[in-house]
Backbone bond lengths (Angstrom), bond angles and torsions (degrees), N, CA, C in turn:
res aa  C-N    CA-C-N  psi(-1)  N-CA   C-N-CA  omega(-1)  CA-C   N-CA-C  phi
1 M - - - 1.453 - - 1.521 109.96 -
2 V 1.317 117.42 152.67 1.446 121.49 178.41 1.520 109.38 -67.09
3 P 1.343 118.48 134.65 1.454 120.22 175.00 1.516 109.46 -68.81
4 S 1.316 116.88 93.46 1.462 121.59 -171.63 1.507 112.25 -64.37
5 S 1.336 116.54 145.19 1.446 122.18 174.84 1.512 111.09 -87.16
6 W 1.332 116.57 7.97 1.459 120.47 -179.56 1.513 109.96 -119.64
7 V 1.326 115.68 128.15 1.456 121.77 172.32 1.515 106.99 -88.31
8 Q 1.340 118.30 130.67 1.459 121.18 -176.26 1.518 111.38 -129.91
9 P 1.317 117.90 69.98 1.448 117.65 179.84 1.510 114.58 -84.11
10 G 1.294 119.25 -1.54 1.456 121.10 178.11 1.519 112.03 88.27
11 S 1.307 117.71 -175.58 1.456 123.28 177.78 1.520 108.71 -144.84
12 P 1.338 117.71 139.58 1.458 119.85 -178.24 1.511 111.74 -78.95
13 R 1.312 115.70 156.06 1.455 119.57 171.35 1.522 107.34 -76.35
14 S 1.317 116.80 106.97 1.462 122.00 -172.17 1.514 111.43 -79.13
15 S 1.334 115.58 152.19 1.449 120.93 176.39 1.520 111.86 -84.87
16 K 1.337 119.03 -3.00 1.449 121.64 -179.80 1.518 110.61 -69.41
17 S 1.328 115.32 161.24 1.458 120.92 177.27 1.513 109.57 -62.41
18 T 1.337 117.75 119.69 1.461 120.48 -178.83 1.514 111.80 -65.23
19 A 1.337 117.59 -33.34 1.466 120.22 179.38 1.520 110.44 -66.47
20 A 1.340 116.47 -43.48 1.463 119.86 179.94 1.513 111.18 -65.73
21 M 1.341 116.31 -41.41 1.459 119.74 179.22 1.517 110.66 -64.72
22 A 1.330 117.93 -41.99 1.457 121.18 179.79 1.523 110.92 -60.87
23 Q 1.354 116.55 -39.09 1.457 120.11 179.53 1.523 110.55 -63.35
24 R 1.340 116.87 -46.59 1.459 119.89 179.96 1.513 110.95 -66.39
25 H 1.325 116.86 -40.14 1.461 120.64 -177.09 1.523 111.35 -64.53
26 S 1.328 117.85 -32.62 1.454 120.72 -178.67 1.520 111.92 -68.04
27 E 1.343 116.58 -15.31 1.456 120.53 -175.69 1.521 112.53 -90.94
28 R 1.341 118.60 -8.96 1.453 119.48 -179.64 1.520 110.04 -152.74
29 R 1.327 115.16 158.01 1.463 120.35 -175.26 1.525 112.21 -78.05
30 I 1.342 117.13 -32.14 1.463 121.63 178.60 1.520 107.92 -118.25
31 A 1.318 117.65 116.82 1.459 121.34 178.80 1.521 109.29 -104.45
32 L 1.328 116.88 133.27 1.454 123.13 178.25 1.530 108.09 -121.24
33 D 1.326 116.69 121.20 1.459 122.07 -178.94 1.521 109.53 -126.35
34 V 1.322 116.13 140.33 1.457 121.76 179.56 1.531 109.41 -98.14
35 I 1.332 115.74 123.46 1.461 121.32 176.00 1.527 108.03 -131.23
36 S 1.319 116.19 -175.78 1.460 121.01 -179.54 1.520 110.01 -124.24
37 L 1.335 116.23 134.78 1.455 121.74 174.15 1.527 108.94 -111.69
38 S 1.320 115.78 137.34 1.465 120.79 177.99 1.520 109.86 -89.82
39 I 1.328 115.86 125.73 1.462 122.12 175.80 1.520 106.75 -128.99
40 G 1.329 115.28 105.40 1.461 119.43 -173.38 1.514 109.96 67.10
41 T 1.331 116.15 -125.11 1.474 120.86 179.89 1.522 112.27 -96.20
42 Q 1.346 117.15 2.18 1.459 120.33 -175.51 1.530 111.35 -110.67
43 H 1.328 115.28 156.50 1.458 122.12 175.83 1.527 108.27 -112.73
44 H 1.328 115.93 125.42 1.461 120.37 -174.15 1.525 111.17 -110.66
45 Q 1.312 114.55 136.89 1.461 122.18 -179.72 1.527 110.10 -66.74
46 T 1.304 115.88 129.11 1.469 121.34 -174.35 1.529 110.39 -131.01
47 L 1.315 115.72 132.50 1.461 122.24 178.14 1.520 108.52 -102.81
48 V 1.327 116.45 110.93 1.467 121.96 -177.92 1.527 109.56 -91.25
49 I 1.333 115.71 127.48 1.467 122.29 -179.82 1.522 108.51 -102.24
50 T 1.335 116.64 129.07 1.457 121.20 176.58 1.522 109.12 -131.16
51 L 1.332 116.99 125.77 1.462 121.36 172.23 1.523 106.39 -89.42
52 T 1.310 117.08 111.76 1.458 121.50 -164.12 1.519 114.83 -85.19
53 Q 1.324 118.17 -14.47 1.457 120.44 -179.16 1.532 108.21 -127.35
54 P 1.325 117.33 80.85 1.467 121.16 -169.08 1.512 115.05 -62.72
55 R 1.328 118.60 -21.80 1.465 118.72 179.35 1.523 112.18 -84.26
56 L 1.341 116.87 -10.84 1.459 121.31 179.20 1.518 107.89 -112.82
57 L 1.317 117.14 102.47 1.452 120.51 -176.59 1.526 110.01 -65.84
58 I 1.326 115.85 134.26 1.452 119.23 176.90 1.522 108.76 -74.34
59 S 1.326 116.60 153.95 1.458 122.53 178.36 1.516 108.66 -116.09
60 P 1.337 117.72 164.67 1.468 119.37 177.77 1.525 113.55 -57.27
61 Q 1.350 117.61 -20.17 1.461 120.03 177.40 1.524 111.48 -61.25
62 A 1.336 116.73 -23.62 1.457 120.28 179.90 1.525 112.00 -63.43
63 L 1.336 117.72 -20.77 1.458 120.73 -179.30 1.525 111.99 -64.75
64 K 1.341 116.80 -26.66 1.460 120.24 -178.50 1.527 111.76 -64.58
65 L 1.331 116.08 -29.28 1.462 120.97 -176.82 1.531 112.05 -101.06
66 L 1.324 116.81 7.25 1.459 120.37 -174.46 1.526 110.88 -83.33
67 H 1.327 116.30 125.75 1.462 121.98 177.26 1.525 109.05 -133.54
68 L 1.310 115.84 144.74 1.453 120.23 177.17 1.525 109.73 -71.94
69 P 1.323 117.85 146.73 1.471 120.46 177.72 1.529 111.39 -60.66
70 A 1.321 116.12 146.73 1.468 120.86 -178.61 1.523 111.76 -62.39
71 D 1.337 117.37 -27.41 1.472 119.74 -177.61 1.521 113.54 -90.16
72 L 1.339 117.62 8.86 1.467 120.50 174.76 1.525 108.65 -84.62
73 D 1.317 116.65 121.48 1.466 123.16 -175.84 1.532 109.39 -98.44
74 L 1.339 116.51 109.06 1.464 120.38 -177.05 1.529 112.82 -81.47
75 S 1.324 116.74 3.51 1.468 118.62 170.58 1.524 110.24 -86.60
76 R 1.339 115.46 -3.16 1.462 121.88 178.37 1.526 109.93 -115.86
77 E 1.333 114.56 173.41 1.463 121.56 175.47 1.527 110.25 -63.85
78 V 1.347 116.05 157.63 1.467 121.36 175.31 1.531 108.12 -133.67
79 I 1.333 116.02 123.13 1.464 121.34 173.06 1.527 107.69 -106.97
80 L 1.311 117.43 124.15 1.462 122.23 178.80 1.523 108.75 -90.22
81 F 1.333 115.99 134.29 1.459 120.90 -168.38 1.527 108.66 -145.48
82 G 1.343 118.46 114.62 1.465 119.58 178.09 1.515 112.41 152.13
83 Q 1.325 116.57 169.48 1.458 122.69 179.28 1.524 108.35 -98.17
84 A 1.327 116.82 117.62 1.461 121.03 -175.50 1.522 110.10 -160.39
85 P 1.351 117.75 159.79 1.469 120.52 176.96 1.523 111.01 -61.41
86 I 1.312 115.76 152.95 1.461 119.61 -176.82 1.519 111.08 -65.98
87 W 1.362 117.74 -29.33 1.462 118.50 178.62 1.525 111.60 -70.05
88 L 1.337 117.73 -27.88 1.461 120.62 174.57 1.526 109.80 -70.37
89 Y 1.320 116.61 -40.73 1.462 120.04 175.02 1.524 110.84 -60.68
90 G 1.333 116.17 -41.82 1.464 119.89 179.47 1.514 112.07 -59.90
91 R 1.336 116.47 -42.22 1.464 120.49 179.43 1.523 111.19 -66.48
92 L 1.319 117.24 -41.63 1.461 120.10 179.89 1.526 111.50 -65.69
93 V 1.329 116.65 -38.90 1.463 119.53 176.37 1.520 109.98 -60.40
94 N 1.338 116.29 -41.93 1.466 120.29 179.52 1.529 111.26 -64.90
95 L 1.328 117.14 -42.05 1.464 120.50 179.95 1.528 111.72 -66.85
96 C 1.336 116.48 -27.55 1.476 120.98 -177.13 1.523 112.68 -98.45
97 R 1.331 117.83 11.84 1.467 120.16 -170.17 1.533 113.61 -63.24
98 A 1.337 117.93 -18.70 1.472 120.07 178.50 1.523 112.41 -75.77
99 A 1.316 117.52 -12.70 1.463 121.33 -178.96 1.529 110.60 -65.48
100 P 1.333 117.86 150.94 1.468 119.96 178.89 1.522 113.00 -57.89
101 W 1.333 115.98 -40.31 1.461 119.31 174.18 1.528 109.98 -155.00
102 I 1.338 115.36 154.59 1.457 122.53 -177.51 1.517 107.89 -129.50
103 A 1.334 116.25 138.85 1.471 121.24 176.97 1.524 108.96 -135.04
104 C 1.315 116.01 157.02 1.460 123.22 174.01 1.527 108.45 -117.78
105 Y 1.328 115.24 136.45 1.464 117.83 -179.19 1.521 110.51 -87.39
106 N 1.331 115.58 132.89 1.461 122.04 176.01 1.514 108.05 -111.77
107 V 1.349 115.88 114.30 1.459 119.10 -171.64 1.522 112.11 -69.32
108 Q 1.351 118.25 -34.58 1.461 119.54 -179.83 1.526 112.05 -66.67
109 M 1.332 116.52 -35.91 1.463 120.86 178.56 1.523 111.81 -85.44
110 K 1.353 116.13 -17.50 1.463 122.25 -177.16 1.524 110.55 59.70
111 Q 1.345 115.93 39.74 1.452 120.95 -179.09 1.519 111.18 -139.70
112 C 1.325 115.20 151.97 1.465 122.01 169.43 1.527 106.51 -92.35
113 V 1.328 117.32 117.16 1.460 121.45 -177.45 1.529 108.53 -97.15
114 V 1.315 116.75 119.93 1.466 122.01 -178.45 1.524 109.27 -72.37
115 I 1.348 116.02 124.21 1.471 120.34 -177.87 1.531 112.51 -112.82
116 H 1.337 116.89 -12.81 1.467 121.05 -178.70 1.522 107.78 -153.46
117 S 1.338 116.50 133.47 1.462 119.38 -179.71 1.516 110.29 -148.00
118 R 1.335 114.97 134.84 1.466 122.18 176.09 1.526 110.80 -114.02
119 V 1.340 115.95 11.75 1.469 120.89 -178.16 1.520 109.26 -126.56
120 S 1.325 116.21 160.98 1.467 120.68 -177.35 1.525 112.47 -86.47
121 T 1.330 117.64 -14.24 1.465 120.68 -174.94 1.528 113.34 -81.76
122 V 1.311 116.63 -19.23 1.468 121.02 -179.98 1.520 108.24 -130.76
123 A 1.333 117.32 126.89 1.464 121.44 -174.24 1.520 111.55 -105.16
124 V 1.314 116.06 146.59 1.465 121.39 173.67 1.525 109.38 -59.68
125 G 1.316 116.46 133.52 1.461 121.52 -178.27 1.509 113.55 93.58
126 E 1.315 117.08 -9.41 1.463 120.90 178.67 1.523 110.31 -72.59
127 G 1.319 117.22 141.59 1.458 122.08 177.98 1.511 111.05 -107.71
128 L 1.333 116.82 125.75 1.463 122.41 -179.17 1.520 108.44 -112.10
129 T 1.317 116.92 131.28 1.464 121.29 -175.08 1.521 111.01 -106.49
130 P 1.342 117.24 113.11 1.473 119.63 177.69 1.528 111.14 -68.23
131 D 1.320 115.03 160.66 1.458 121.21 176.10 1.526 108.60 -92.32
132 W 1.326 116.03 118.73 1.457 120.00 178.77 1.526 108.81 -113.51
133 H 1.317 115.44 132.30 1.464 119.93 -178.88 1.519 110.60 -124.53
134 Q 1.327 116.27 30.75 1.459 120.42 -177.59 1.521 110.29 -100.72
135 A 1.313 115.50 142.64 1.464 119.07 176.93 1.520 109.15 -65.65
136 P 1.336 118.28 143.57 1.468 120.33 -179.98 1.521 111.52 -58.55
137 C 1.319 116.15 139.30 1.463 121.18 178.11 1.531 109.68 -80.66
138 P 1.326 118.61 166.97 1.470 119.89 175.42 1.524 111.33 -66.60
139 A 1.317 115.93 148.66 1.464 122.05 178.02 1.526 108.53 -127.57
140 I 1.318 116.21 121.98 1.463 121.81 -176.42 1.526 109.36 -102.34
141 L 1.312 116.05 113.89 1.462 121.81 175.83 1.526 109.14 -77.22
142 I 1.320 117.24 133.86 1.466 122.68 177.24 1.520 107.43 -115.77
143 G 1.339 115.75 113.74 1.459 120.18 -175.79 1.513 111.97 -134.48
144 G 1.318 114.38 172.22 1.450 121.52 -179.35 1.514 110.00 151.49
145 P 1.328 117.55 165.98 1.460 120.65 -176.94 1.525 112.21 -66.44
146 P 1.341 117.38 162.57 1.466 121.10 -179.46 1.526 112.23 -57.65
147 D 1.331 114.99 153.68 1.466 123.03 174.80 1.522 112.85 61.99
148 S 1.329 116.29 31.67 1.462 120.34 177.18 1.522 112.44 -103.22
149 G 1.329 116.95 -8.39 1.458 120.71 179.85 1.513 114.25 96.99
150 K 1.347 118.15 21.94 1.467 121.23 -177.14 1.524 112.46 -58.84
151 S 1.331 116.52 -49.16 1.461 119.89 -175.65 1.521 111.57 -65.81
152 V 1.333 116.29 -40.43 1.468 120.30 177.92 1.528 109.70 -64.37
153 F 1.338 116.04 -45.07 1.464 120.37 179.40 1.527 110.97 -62.18
154 A 1.339 117.15 -44.91 1.457 120.85 -177.59 1.525 111.07 -61.25
155 Y 1.331 116.25 -43.12 1.460 119.63 179.49 1.526 110.94 -65.88
156 A 1.338 117.11 -43.95 1.467 121.09 179.62 1.528 110.65 -62.89
157 L 1.336 117.01 -38.60 1.455 120.87 179.45 1.522 110.55 -65.42
158 R 1.313 117.11 -44.13 1.467 120.23 178.23 1.517 110.63 -58.77
159 R 1.318 116.91 -48.61 1.466 120.74 -178.70 1.528 111.03 -61.74
160 Q 1.319 116.58 -40.91 1.458 120.38 -177.15 1.535 111.70 -68.84
161 L 1.326 116.06 -41.02 1.465 119.83 178.40 1.525 111.09 -64.57
162 I 1.329 117.50 -40.45 1.466 120.91 178.53 1.520 110.36 -65.43
163 E 1.326 116.42 -41.57 1.464 120.48 -178.76 1.531 111.07 -64.45
164 Q 1.322 116.51 -42.57 1.465 120.30 -176.97 1.529 112.63 -79.27
165 H 1.339 116.48 -23.04 1.470 120.35 -178.98 1.531 108.83 -133.01
166 P 1.355 117.94 73.30 1.467 121.15 -171.79 1.517 114.75 -63.30
167 T 1.327 118.80 -20.43 1.462 119.73 179.35 1.527 112.51 -90.40
168 Q 1.329 117.31 -3.03 1.459 121.22 179.23 1.530 109.78 -95.15
169 Q 1.325 115.68 145.05 1.457 120.88 177.66 1.527 109.36 -97.42
170 V 1.339 115.50 119.34 1.464 121.54 -179.07 1.526 107.85 -118.17
171 F 1.318 116.68 126.03 1.468 120.81 -177.58 1.516 109.89 -121.87
172 L 1.320 116.40 129.50 1.465 122.36 176.89 1.521 108.97 -103.19
173 H 1.325 115.84 117.48 1.466 121.45 178.54 1.520 108.76 -109.44
174 R 1.317 116.68 125.50 1.472 121.52 -178.71 1.526 108.83 -101.25
175 A 1.319 116.13 106.43 1.465 121.45 -177.88 1.528 109.61 -99.11
176 N 1.315 115.96 55.69 1.466 120.37 177.82 1.521 108.65 -147.55
177 W 1.298 115.38 171.64 1.465 119.62 -172.77 1.531 112.53 -112.28
178 D 1.329 118.42 28.63 1.459 118.99 -178.53 1.522 112.73 -80.72
179 G 1.324 117.57 -1.28 1.463 119.92 174.04 1.505 114.96 83.10
180 E 1.328 119.00 -0.49 1.461 120.86 -176.62 1.527 110.76 -96.53
181 G 1.325 114.84 149.44 1.456 122.33 173.75 1.513 108.60 -139.42
182 N 1.332 117.03 -172.05 1.461 119.63 178.82 1.526 111.76 -58.74
183 W 1.336 115.37 -31.86 1.456 119.66 -179.44 1.526 112.12 -56.16
184 A 1.332 116.98 -30.52 1.466 120.68 -176.80 1.522 112.63 -66.68
185 Y 1.337 116.47 -19.88 1.464 120.89 -178.12 1.527 111.97 -108.95
186 E 1.327 115.96 6.87 1.457 120.01 -177.28 1.521 111.70 -121.05
187 T 1.314 116.43 24.56 1.456 121.09 175.90 1.522 108.99 -134.84
188 P 1.331 117.84 142.17 1.463 120.13 177.03 1.522 112.99 -78.15
189 N 1.335 117.84 -10.88 1.459 121.22 -175.68 1.538 109.72 -90.15
190 L 1.338 116.65 79.39 1.467 120.62 -176.79 1.525 112.06 -67.44
191 E 1.329 116.36 -29.31 1.467 118.90 178.80 1.526 110.83 -64.04
192 Q 1.320 116.33 -41.63 1.458 119.85 178.22 1.528 111.10 -66.97
193 V 1.336 116.48 -37.21 1.464 120.22 176.42 1.520 110.21 -58.67
194 D 1.343 117.01 -48.20 1.465 120.59 179.62 1.523 111.50 -59.01
195 Q 1.333 116.38 -41.23 1.464 120.16 -179.78 1.529 111.02 -63.55
196 L 1.340 116.20 -44.09 1.464 120.11 -179.19 1.520 111.42 -65.74
197 V 1.330 116.64 -42.19 1.461 120.32 179.96 1.530 110.63 -63.41
198 Q 1.334 117.19 -47.75 1.459 120.86 -178.88 1.522 111.40 -63.88
199 R 1.328 116.34 -34.33 1.459 120.57 -177.15 1.526 111.54 -74.28
200 N 1.333 116.58 -31.56 1.463 120.19 -171.91 1.523 115.14 -109.48
201 E 1.319 118.09 -9.50 1.463 119.57 -179.35 1.520 110.81 -67.97
202 R 1.316 115.28 135.09 1.469 120.95 178.68 1.529 107.75 -122.57
203 R 1.313 117.31 102.35 1.467 122.24 -174.84 1.528 108.35 -84.35
204 M 1.343 115.50 88.25 1.453 122.16 -172.38 1.519 112.66 -59.78
205 H 1.329 117.26 -35.46 1.457 120.76 -174.07 1.520 112.77 -74.89
206 E 1.330 117.90 -9.51 1.461 120.74 -178.00 1.525 113.09 -99.94
207 S 1.319 116.87 -0.27 1.460 120.61 -177.91 1.521 110.07 -119.73
208 E 1.321 116.85 131.39 1.457 120.90 178.26 1.530 111.11 -63.59
209 E 1.327 116.96 -28.81 1.455 121.05 -177.44 1.530 111.86 -72.70
210 T 1.317 117.74 -27.62 1.465 120.12 -174.61 1.527 113.97 -110.86
211 Q 1.314 118.20 -8.42 1.461 120.08 -178.94 1.528 112.37 -57.83
212 S 1.336 116.01 -36.04 1.466 120.10 -178.06 1.531 111.95 -68.43
213 L 1.340 117.01 -14.54 1.464 120.60 -178.59 1.522 112.53 -87.73
214 I 1.339 117.64 -9.74 1.469 120.97 -173.10 1.529 112.53 -60.57
215 P 1.344 120.49 -46.05 1.477 118.56 178.96 1.527 112.85 -57.57
216 D 1.332 117.88 -43.86 1.464 120.53 178.40 1.524 111.29 -64.86
217 Y 1.323 115.71 -34.80 1.474 120.83 179.48 1.527 110.28 -59.75
218 F 1.317 117.25 -46.43 1.458 119.74 -178.05 1.533 112.33 -78.40
219 R 1.336 117.14 -26.49 1.465 118.32 172.53 1.526 110.12 -65.64
220 Y 1.339 116.13 -38.59 1.469 120.02 176.24 1.529 110.10 -60.52
221 H 1.327 117.29 -46.08 1.462 120.05 -178.65 1.529 111.06 -68.07
222 A 1.312 118.11 -31.83 1.465 120.70 175.76 1.528 110.47 -62.76
223 R 1.338 116.88 -42.78 1.467 120.08 177.32 1.525 110.86 -64.81
224 A 1.335 115.77 -38.30 1.464 119.62 179.00 1.526 111.19 -63.69
225 V 1.333 117.41 -42.68 1.460 120.91 179.00 1.527 110.27 -65.21
226 E 1.330 116.73 -39.19 1.465 120.26 176.85 1.529 110.50 -58.09
227 N 1.325 116.95 -42.30 1.460 120.87 178.70 1.529 111.31 -67.42
228 V 1.337 116.13 -43.08 1.463 120.64 179.60 1.522 110.31 -57.67
229 R 1.319 116.99 -40.89 1.461 120.97 -175.26 1.529 112.65 -67.07
230 S 1.320 117.83 -20.10 1.458 119.99 179.22 1.519 112.45 -84.81
231 L 1.340 116.89 -4.59 1.460 120.03 -173.29 1.521 113.92 -120.04
232 T 1.310 117.92 -22.82 1.449 120.54 -171.83 1.527 110.90 -116.28
233 D 1.344 115.04 177.04 1.461 120.46 179.97 1.524 112.07 -95.38
234 I 1.335 116.62 -32.28 1.467 121.98 176.34 1.522 108.14 -142.47
235 A 1.312 117.69 130.87 1.464 122.36 174.86 1.522 108.83 -111.12
236 L 1.326 116.27 131.67 1.459 122.83 173.84 1.522 107.05 -109.20
237 V 1.330 116.80 134.25 1.465 120.62 -174.45 1.526 109.51 -127.05
238 D 1.324 116.57 110.05 1.465 122.81 176.37 1.524 107.27 -87.14
239 V 1.352 117.08 113.10 1.467 120.17 -172.30 1.531 113.55 -101.26
240 G 1.335 117.93 6.44 1.448 118.51 -179.99 1.516 112.43 86.00
241 G 1.333 115.85 -173.78 1.451 120.34 -167.90 1.520 117.43 -101.64
242 C 1.333 117.77 7.11 1.470 119.14 -178.14 1.527 110.58 -125.84
243 P 1.333 118.60 127.51 1.471 121.51 177.18 1.525 111.25 -80.97
244 Q 1.333 115.37 72.02 1.464 121.26 -174.82 1.526 111.77 -82.91
245 P 1.325 118.22 144.22 1.476 120.33 176.96 1.523 112.14 -62.37
246 E 1.341 117.62 -25.90 1.470 120.58 178.98 1.531 112.17 -63.88
247 K 1.337 116.69 -15.40 1.467 120.37 -178.65 1.527 112.52 -86.85
248 E 1.319 117.69 4.54 1.458 121.61 -178.56 1.542 112.63 -54.75
249 P 1.358 120.24 -44.36 1.476 118.81 177.86 1.526 112.44 -60.25
250 L 1.321 116.61 -33.37 1.459 120.90 178.76 1.521 110.79 -69.74
251 L 1.340 116.33 -40.14 1.458 120.76 177.12 1.526 110.95 -59.29
252 Q 1.329 116.53 -39.73 1.453 120.88 -176.65 1.527 112.83 -67.32
253 Q 1.333 116.86 -16.42 1.462 120.60 177.88 1.527 112.32 -94.78
254 C 1.332 118.24 -1.48 1.459 121.72 178.70 1.528 109.99 -104.91
255 T 1.319 116.15 164.49 1.462 120.61 -177.67 1.530 112.56 -120.64
256 H 1.344 117.89 -28.60 1.457 123.07 -176.49 1.529 108.79 -137.91
257 Y 1.328 115.61 170.98 1.466 117.39 176.44 1.517 111.93 -149.43
258 I 1.345 113.95 151.94 1.461 123.91 173.27 1.522 107.16 -126.88
259 I 1.312 116.00 132.24 1.468 121.38 176.73 1.522 108.57 -105.03
260 I 1.325 116.57 132.11 1.455 121.10 171.75 1.528 106.61 -126.69
261 S 1.341 115.83 120.35 1.464 119.59 -170.13 1.519 111.12 -141.75
262 R 1.322 115.32 134.53 1.470 120.21 173.74 1.521 110.90 -84.10
263 S 1.337 115.96 -10.25 1.463 121.38 -178.71 1.528 109.69 -120.46
264 P 1.326 119.02 109.27 1.475 120.72 178.77 1.523 113.03 -57.02
265 D 1.333 116.99 -29.95 1.462 120.55 -177.52 1.535 112.87 -65.74
266 E 1.336 117.66 -21.17 1.463 120.27 -175.77 1.521 113.02 -96.67
267 V 1.310 117.42 -3.48 1.463 120.19 -179.17 1.528 110.63 -63.94
268 G 1.339 117.47 -42.42 1.462 121.33 -179.54 1.517 112.16 -59.70
269 I 1.327 117.64 -36.59 1.466 121.65 179.74 1.527 110.24 -63.01
270 W 1.343 115.44 -39.92 1.463 119.36 -179.42 1.521 111.22 -72.88
271 H 1.317 117.49 -35.15 1.469 119.48 173.96 1.526 110.34 -59.72
272 Q 1.324 116.64 -46.19 1.466 120.74 179.94 1.527 110.98 -62.28
273 F 1.330 116.05 -37.06 1.456 121.42 -178.44 1.536 111.28 -66.96
274 C 1.325 116.39 -40.53 1.473 121.02 -174.79 1.525 113.83 -85.01
275 Q 1.298 117.33 -28.95 1.467 120.26 -177.96 1.532 109.49 -93.93
276 P 1.337 117.68 148.60 1.466 127.93 9.82 1.520 113.84 -93.98
277 H 1.360 117.86 6.08 1.467 119.81 -174.51 1.526 112.57 -65.55
278 L 1.328 116.69 -41.26 1.461 120.90 -169.30 1.529 111.73 -113.50
279 K 1.331 115.66 155.75 1.458 121.58 177.94 1.534 109.58 -97.09
280 P 1.336 117.56 131.59 1.470 119.71 -178.80 1.527 111.84 -74.36
281 I 1.327 116.01 143.18 1.466 121.59 175.24 1.525 110.56 -112.07
282 A 1.335 116.79 -47.46 1.471 119.12 -176.00 1.520 110.68 -159.82
283 V 1.322 114.15 154.00 1.468 122.58 169.90 1.518 106.70 -121.27
284 I 1.334 115.65 125.04 1.461 121.21 179.93 1.524 108.08 -114.15
285 Y 1.327 116.20 117.52 1.460 121.04 174.85 1.527 106.92 -86.44
286 S 1.313 115.14 109.20 1.458 121.84 -170.78 1.529 111.51 -78.82
287 V 1.342 115.44 130.75 1.471 121.12 176.77 1.525 108.74 -130.54
288 L 1.326 115.85 163.51 1.461 120.75 -176.73 1.525 113.06 -89.30
289 E 1.335 117.32 -17.22 1.465 118.96 179.16 1.524 110.30 -89.98
290 A 1.333 115.13 159.39 1.462 120.85 177.77 1.527 108.86 -72.31
291 K 1.331 115.62 110.11 1.460 119.04 -172.86 1.518 110.76 -161.63
292 V 1.329 116.28 141.97 1.463 122.24 169.79 1.519 107.40 -138.38
293 E 1.325 116.21 114.18 1.461 121.05 -179.89 1.525 108.65 -133.84
294 V 1.327 116.11 120.71 1.461 120.78 179.05 1.525 109.25 -83.85
295 L 1.329 116.40 121.58 1.461 121.89 -179.98 1.528 111.16 -91.10
296 S 1.315 116.83 -39.44 1.464 121.16 178.28 1.520 108.87 -162.57
297 T 1.319 116.00 158.10 1.462 121.06 177.67 1.521 112.52 -116.28
298 R 1.333 118.36 -14.51 1.455 122.81 179.61 1.513 110.36 -136.05
299 P 1.335 117.93 145.01 1.469 127.53 0.40 1.523 113.33 -74.64
300 V 1.348 117.36 -10.58 1.457 121.61 178.34 1.524 107.34 -141.46
301 L 1.312 116.62 147.40 1.461 121.11 177.76 1.527 110.06 -64.98
302 E 1.333 117.23 129.20 1.465 122.57 175.03 1.518 108.02 -129.17
303 I 1.331 116.11 126.26 1.459 120.14 -179.15 1.525 110.37 -138.10
304 I 1.314 115.15 158.18 1.464 122.31 166.64 1.516 106.31 -103.12
305 A 1.317 118.17 125.58 1.464 120.28 -176.07 1.524 111.05 -151.88
306 G 1.307 115.01 152.47 1.452 121.65 177.79 1.516 110.19 178.06
307 P 1.330 116.16 179.65 1.466 126.39 -3.78 1.526 111.29 -87.91
308 W 1.328 115.27 158.08 1.459 121.94 176.46 1.532 107.50 -120.28
309 V 1.314 115.86 73.59 1.467 121.76 -176.63 1.524 108.69 -128.94
310 E 1.322 115.87 151.21 1.455 121.41 -176.07 1.521 112.51 -63.72
311 E 1.322 117.46 -29.55 1.461 120.67 -173.76 1.522 113.41 -74.34
312 Q 1.329 118.08 -13.47 1.459 120.88 -176.22 1.531 110.58 -127.64
313 P 1.340 117.02 141.30 1.468 119.54 176.55 1.529 110.14 -61.07
314 A 1.299 116.99 131.50 1.465 121.55 -178.51 1.521 109.98 -102.57
315 V 1.330 116.13 137.72 1.458 122.36 177.41 1.518 108.21 -123.91
316 V 1.319 116.82 124.94 1.456 121.51 179.75 1.532 108.43 -76.08
317 P 1.334 118.15 127.61 1.472 120.10 179.50 1.528 111.89 -56.97
318 D 1.330 115.81 144.94 1.468 120.70 -179.01 1.524 112.38 -57.85
319 C 1.341 116.18 -33.76 1.463 118.53 -177.89 1.524 111.71 -63.78
320 V 1.344 117.32 -30.60 1.468 120.35 177.54 1.518 110.21 -71.18
321 V 1.332 116.93 -44.59 1.463 120.78 178.71 1.524 110.10 -61.65
322 E 1.334 116.97 -40.32 1.470 120.77 178.65 1.529 111.28 -66.28
323 A 1.336 116.39 -38.05 1.467 119.64 178.15 1.533 110.79 -64.92
324 I 1.334 116.60 -37.38 1.470 120.45 176.56 1.520 110.15 -64.10
325 A 1.339 116.68 -46.19 1.465 120.55 -179.85 1.526 111.12 -59.22
326 T 1.326 117.16 -42.58 1.461 121.39 179.38 1.532 110.86 -63.64
327 A 1.322 116.10 -44.38 1.472 120.41 -178.77 1.528 111.37 -64.38
328 L 1.340 116.54 -39.34 1.455 119.38 -176.50 1.526 112.53 -75.82
329 L 1.320 117.06 -23.60 1.468 120.08 174.93 1.527 110.88 -59.63
330 T 1.332 115.96 -42.73 1.463 120.16 -179.24 1.535 110.59 -70.92
331 F 1.335 117.48 -24.71 1.472 120.82 179.24 1.514 110.63 -65.49
332 Y 1.316 115.77 -43.81 1.462 119.73 -178.15 1.530 111.99 -83.02
């Protein structure tokens, strides 16, 4: 996998007033809130990071205005929790260096990984597992044949959902080996992205030496999605371009699905793959021209839409977002 420049440990569903948090978040690009996580019988101080304007990428210049919250106690432990660039994490670790120990939460592992310790009771590299008592959130599988724009669509959908619902936590998990992450859509240097992807992509299904690892690979991602669902409000799962039987454990961790396909003939295959486990939300027939045409709304939304290419900003049609909202209402 590409060594991503983005740390993505997720964000917890906070018990704070969502209205109050939204008001504060609207006033700055990086919001830092102090909450408490329960680990065993103890409550650990946690610094939640929220990027409040997802369509406006923060720059390193934002570090000049970054200050720790007044209620963060550096005589105690600090757990960093949230989706943010690795350089922002680096700065926060430096600002918190006086703390007895510092950990970063990894949502796929569902653990706080200790990265710095000045005490003998907690060791660097130790994993601490918080107690979560939240019902799993819905997980939307995004599938379809190769070169249909799945990754572009998934990223655009995540950004749009965060923008429209700033107090909701939306996590995009990529359960495929194409080497791409959110970073690939947040840089203007597409040539460098292509170089990194080609250099780091490991096509497991094309090698006799790695084919036997595929079932374990998807079981790992199924466990990761299970963990993600206990922490966020909506999980999006990009499963790649092949409806393989090895992905069955991953399917069992999802609740709904969206198909995006450049080939109408392959839509039926994906329906068969996802049903009866998952509930359909939408079928998007992917085209290269700028177009949105609704073909039907029942029993499932079907539209022709495009383009879904890296070179152009992608906008998810409102009808798709509305179909997701309707589907998730019945989930809760």
